[in-house]
C-alpha positions as CSV (number, residue, x, y, z in Angstrom):
1,M,77.2,-9.3,-16.1
2,P,80.8,-8.4,-13.9
3,R,80.5,-4.3,-12.4
4,G,83.0,-2.3,-14.5
5,P,85.3,0.6,-13.2
6,R,84.2,3.0,-11.1
7,I,83.5,6.2,-13.1
8,A,83.6,9.5,-10.9
9,I,83.5,13.0,-12.8
10,A,84.0,16.4,-10.7
11,Q,81.1,18.9,-10.4
12,S,78.8,15.6,-10.7
13,P,76.2,13.9,-8.5
14,H,77.2,10.5,-8.1
15,H,75.2,7.8,-6.0
16,V,77.5,5.5,-3.8
17,V,76.8,2.5,-1.4
18,Q,78.6,0.6,0.9
19,R,78.3,-2.7,2.5
20,G,79.4,-3.8,5.7
21,H,81.8,-7.0,5.5
22,N,79.9,-10.2,4.4
23,R,76.6,-7.8,4.5
24,G,77.0,-7.7,8.8
25,A,76.1,-5.1,10.8
26,V,78.1,-2.2,10.6
27,F,75.5,0.6,13.0
28,T,74.4,-1.3,15.9
29,E,73.5,1.5,18.4
30,M,72.6,5.5,17.8
31,G,76.3,6.2,18.5
32,D,77.3,4.6,15.4
33,Y,75.1,6.5,13.4
34,A,75.2,9.7,14.9
35,A,79.4,9.3,14.6
36,Y,79.0,8.5,10.7
37,L,77.6,11.3,10.2
38,A,79.9,13.8,11.8
39,T,82.7,12.4,10.1
40,L,80.2,13.2,6.8
41,A,79.6,16.1,7.8
42,E,83.6,16.8,8.5
43,F,84.8,15.7,5.8
44,R,82.1,17.4,3.7
45,A,83.8,20.9,4.6
46,R,87.4,20.1,4.6
47,L,87.2,18.4,1.1
48,G,84.6,20.9,-0.4
49,L,82.1,18.7,-1.5
50,K,78.7,18.5,-1.6
51,V,76.4,15.8,-0.2
52,Y,72.9,15.8,-1.8
53,A,71.2,13.0,0.2
54,W,72.3,10.0,2.5
55,C,70.5,7.0,4.7
56,L,72.3,4.7,7.2
57,M,70.8,1.2,7.0
58,T,71.7,-1.2,9.4
59,N,74.4,-3.2,7.5
60,H,74.9,-0.6,4.7
61,V,74.9,3.2,3.5
62,H,73.9,5.5,0.6
63,L,75.0,8.6,-0.2
64,V,74.3,11.3,-2.6
65,I,77.7,13.2,-3.5
66,D,79.2,16.2,-5.8
67,P,82.7,15.4,-5.3
68,G,83.1,19.5,-6.1
69,K,86.2,20.6,-8.3
70,D,88.0,16.9,-7.6
71,A,87.2,13.6,-8.6
72,R,89.2,12.1,-6.3
73,H,87.6,13.7,-3.1
74,L,84.5,11.3,-4.0
75,S,87.2,8.4,-3.0
76,M,88.8,10.0,-0.5
77,L,85.7,10.8,1.6
78,M,85.0,6.7,1.3
79,K,88.1,5.9,3.0
80,H,87.9,8.8,5.6
81,L,83.8,7.4,6.1
82,A,85.2,3.2,6.3
83,G,88.1,3.6,8.2
84,R,87.4,6.0,10.8
85,H,84.1,4.0,11.4
86,T,86.4,0.6,11.4
87,R,88.4,2.1,13.8
88,R,85.9,3.2,16.8
89,T,83.8,-0.5,15.9
90,N,87.1,-2.1,16.6
91,R,88.3,-0.1,20.1
92,L,84.7,-0.1,21.4
93,M,84.3,-4.4,20.7
94,H,88.2,-4.9,20.9
95,R,88.3,-6.5,17.8
96,T,90.7,-5.9,14.4
97,G,89.6,-6.0,10.7
98,S,87.2,-4.0,8.5
99,S,83.6,-3.5,8.5
100,W,83.5,-2.6,5.7
101,E,83.9,-4.7,2.0
102,G,86.7,-3.5,0.3
103,R,85.2,-2.0,-2.6
104,F,82.0,0.7,-3.1
105,K,79.5,1.0,-5.3
106,C,78.9,4.2,-7.5
107,S,77.0,5.6,-10.3
108,L,77.5,8.7,-11.8
109,V,73.6,9.9,-12.4
110,D,72.3,12.4,-15.2
111,T,71.2,15.5,-12.6
112,D,68.6,16.7,-14.8
113,A,66.2,12.8,-15.8
114,Y,67.3,10.7,-12.9
115,L,68.8,13.0,-9.6
116,L,65.6,13.8,-8.2
117,S,64.6,10.1,-8.2
118,C,68.1,8.9,-6.9
119,V,67.6,11.1,-4.3
120,R,64.4,9.5,-3.1
121,Y,65.2,6.0,-3.7
122,V,68.0,6.8,-1.1
123,E,65.3,8.5,1.2
124,R,62.6,6.1,1.2
125,N,65.1,2.6,1.9
126,P,63.6,2.3,5.2
127,V,59.9,2.5,4.0
128,R,61.0,0.1,1.1
129,A,62.8,-2.2,4.0
130,G,59.1,-2.4,6.2
131,M,61.4,-0.1,8.9
132,V,58.9,2.8,9.1
133,R,55.5,3.6,7.3
134,S,56.9,7.1,5.8
135,P,60.5,8.7,5.2
136,G,60.1,11.2,7.7
137,E,59.6,8.9,10.4
138,Y,63.3,7.2,9.9
139,P,66.0,9.5,11.6
140,W,69.0,8.6,9.8
141,S,68.0,9.7,6.4
142,S,68.6,13.3,5.0
143,Y,64.9,13.5,4.3
144,A,64.2,14.8,8.0
145,M,67.0,17.3,7.3
146,R,65.7,18.4,4.3
147,M,62.0,18.7,5.0
148,G,62.7,20.6,8.1
149,L,61.7,18.1,10.9
150,V,65.5,18.5,12.5
151,Y,67.7,21.0,12.4
152,G,70.7,20.8,10.4
153,D,72.7,23.0,8.2
154,W,75.1,21.0,5.5
155,L,72.6,19.2,3.2
156,D,73.3,20.5,0.5
157,R,69.7,21.1,-2.1
158,D,71.1,19.9,-5.4
159,P,70.2,21.2,-8.5
160,A,67.2,18.9,-9.5
161,Y,65.3,19.6,-5.9
162,L,66.1,23.8,-6.1
163,A,64.2,23.8,-9.5
164,L,61.1,22.4,-8.1
165,A,60.2,25.3,-7.1
166,T,61.3,29.4,-6.0
167,T,60.5,28.9,-2.2
168,E,61.3,26.0,0.3
169,A,58.4,26.0,1.7
170,C,56.9,25.1,-1.9
171,R,59.9,22.8,-2.7
172,R,59.1,21.4,0.3
173,R,55.8,20.5,-0.2
174,R,56.1,19.3,-4.1
175,Y,59.1,17.1,-2.7
176,Q,56.8,15.6,-0.2
177,E,54.2,14.8,-3.0
178,F,57.1,13.1,-5.2
179,V,58.6,10.7,-2.3
180,A,54.8,9.8,-1.3
181,R,54.5,8.2,-4.7
182,P,56.6,4.9,-4.6
183,E,59.0,4.2,-7.4
184,S,58.1,1.7,-10.7
185,D,59.1,-1.6,-10.9
186,D,61.3,-0.4,-13.7
187,E,62.8,3.0,-12.0
188,L,64.2,0.7,-9.0
189,E,65.8,-1.9,-11.2
190,L,67.2,0.8,-13.5
191,L,69.0,2.3,-10.1
192,R,69.7,-1.0,-8.4
193,T,71.3,-2.5,-11.9
194,A,73.2,1.2,-12.6
195,L,74.6,0.9,-8.8
196,Q,75.8,-2.8,-8.9
197,R,77.5,-2.5,-12.0
198,N,79.3,1.0,-11.1
199,Q,77.2,1.9,-14.8
200,L,75.7,5.4,-15.4
201,T,72.8,6.1,-14.7
202,G,71.6,8.1,-17.1
203,S,70.1,9.0,-21.0
204,S,71.7,8.2,-24.3
205,H,72.8,12.5,-24.8
206,F,73.9,12.5,-20.9
207,V,76.1,9.2,-21.8
208,N,77.7,10.5,-24.7
209,Q,78.6,13.6,-22.6
210,T,80.5,11.5,-20.5
211,E,82.1,9.8,-23.2
212,R,83.7,12.9,-24.3
213,A,84.5,14.5,-21.0
214,L,86.5,11.0,-20.4
215,G,87.9,10.3,-23.8
216,R,87.0,6.9,-23.9
217,D,83.8,5.4,-24.9
218,I,81.5,3.5,-22.1
219,S,80.2,0.2,-23.2
220,R,78.3,-0.7,-19.6
221,R,75.8,1.7,-19.6
222,A,72.1,1.3,-17.6
223,R,69.4,3.5,-19.9
224,G,66.0,4.4,-19.5
225,R,63.7,7.4,-18.1
226,P,62.2,6.8,-14.8
227,R,58.3,7.4,-14.7
228,K,57.5,10.8,-13.2
């Protein structure tokens, strides 16, 4: 099934992925990762958006972003991230051309039913890829900052994470337990399909709410409920 147009809504979480051109590597040294994250932190502040999770893999990135008051800020962020990273890479490697695919993929996420599972999916990417045994061992995802393993003050705590407990220490413990449980096959299929096709990741109620907000029918959607 062909992918549909991207759907972005203000003050809502979106799962975003962008891959390297022809699935080639976009990060080859530590400086590449660090520079990308510095740009992400910079434009988080500039655009007034929220960053709920990230994971930088060798040839692609996963982000969970709330664009804030203006849904257009999501596309603006991705344009700045891709453009600055490409210019840096081209300058260092004395080449031309884009480092990235032309289009990023995006799935609007149902906060109540899916957001915590989506963040877990993003932060467990290196584990599923066999690069590390636990998310805390990987230096280029938001998990270490979330758990206080490294210093950082620009990771936003999403509503689903905040609802885990009333204190940060308890939230971290419960989230750690949650992340230690691998995703089910159904959950993985749901999240991947929604992202690949630019579909909504949400319940029927969430889809209906989104259709009313947009004033149009959304024929392609990914539904179901991940196992908790």
